[in-house]
N, C-alpha and C positions, 0 to 999 in steps of 0.2 A: 251661495255665499261667494263673495268676491274676496280673494286673498291677494295680498301683496307682501313680498318679502324684500326687505332692503337691508343689505349688509354694508357696513362701513369699515374702513381701515382703522382699526383700533385694537387695543389690547383687550381680549375677551377671555372669559372663562367658559370652557366647553363642558358638556356633560361627560360623565364617565359611567362606569358600570354601577356606581352607587346611586346615580340620578335616574329617576324614571323618565322615559321619553313619552310622556303623555300629558295632556292638558290638566293643569291643577288650578284650584280657585286662586284668584289674585291675592286673597288675604294671606296665602302661604308663601308668596314670592319673596325672594331675598331683598333686603333694603340696605345692602352694603356696597352698592355700586357695581354689582355683578350684572353684566349685559345678558338679557334673556329674550326669548320670543314672547310677544304679547299679542293677545287678541283684543282689539279695540272696536267697540260698537260705533260705527259712523252713521247711525240713523238710517235714513233712506238709501244711503250708499252701501249699506250692509257692513258686515264684519270685515276687518282687515287684519293682517298679521304684520307686525313690525318688530324690529329689534329695539330694545329700550333698556333703560336702567332707572333706578330710584335715586334721586338726589334732591330731597325736599320736595318731592312730587315726581311723577313719571315723566321722563325725558325720552323722546324718540327722535328720529333723524332730523326732523324739522324743528326741534325745540320742545319746550314744555307743551303738553297736550291738555286741553280742557276735557277731552273725551276720556272717560274712565275705562281702563283695561278691565276685562272680566275674567281672563284666564292667562296663565303663563306656562312656559315650558323651558327647560334648559336648552341652550344652543347645542346642536349636534356637533360631533367632532368633524372637522373638515377632512376632505379626501387627502390621502397621503401621496398621491401622484399628481 
């Protein structure tokens, strides 16, 4: 699998002890504008990991995507140093 992680400068909600840091089915993803990690199937180019949020459809760094995410995960807490 090819993975790509793209973080943007934005206000984001990070995971905490209550959030599991494991991939979950996309049907369980928050749809309140919370930025999360998404696995998106890009066909012959394989799966990619992006940050994204729901706003009347999934939006990732380059805009709305026609490729459907399959899984999601809360964003990890950034390093403190």
